[in-house]
C-alpha positions, 0 to 999 in steps of 0.5 A, a space after each residue: 320844040 328844041 328850036 324854041 329853047 333858048 340858052 342862058 346868057 353867056 356870062 359864064 363863058 365871058 367869065 372863063 374868057 376873062 379868067 384865061 386872059 388874066 392867067 395869061 397876063 400873070 404868066 407874062 404872055 405879053 413877053 412870051 406870047 404877045 400875038 396870042 394874048 392880043 387875040 385873046 384880049 381882042 376876042 374878049 372885047 368883042 364878046 363883051 361888045 356882042 353881049 351889050 348889043 344882045 348878040 348872045 350867040 356871037 358873044 358865046 362864040 367870041 368868049 370861047 375864042 378868047 378863052 382858047 387864045 388866052 389859054 394858048 398864050 399861058 401855055 406858050 409862056 410857060 413853055 418859054 419859061 421852062 425852056 429858058 430854065 432848062 437852058 440855064 441848067 444845061 449851061 451850068 452842067 456844062 460848066 461844072 463838067 468843064 471844071 471837073 475836067 480841068 481841075 478848076 475849082 473856082 
């Protein structure tokens, strides 16, 4: 009997995938994680195409892949930004230590 059950169209999955790609765009993933962002965009486009052809299972699978790739791109971008900020702070600390040791107050 469960074989007769059908799933609703994957509109929520497609929306979630679109949001993941949008978040990645907002996190500058095109700069910090371009391959992952490209994979997310590609999977989203394929999911939308599958949906328009009535291939809902493929659309669902591809939308999930797009969401994962988009989230990965976002995470990598945030990681790169945080690491850059950390490097900047460490450089500032090193400069302050140098000034303290040399008595340079510039």
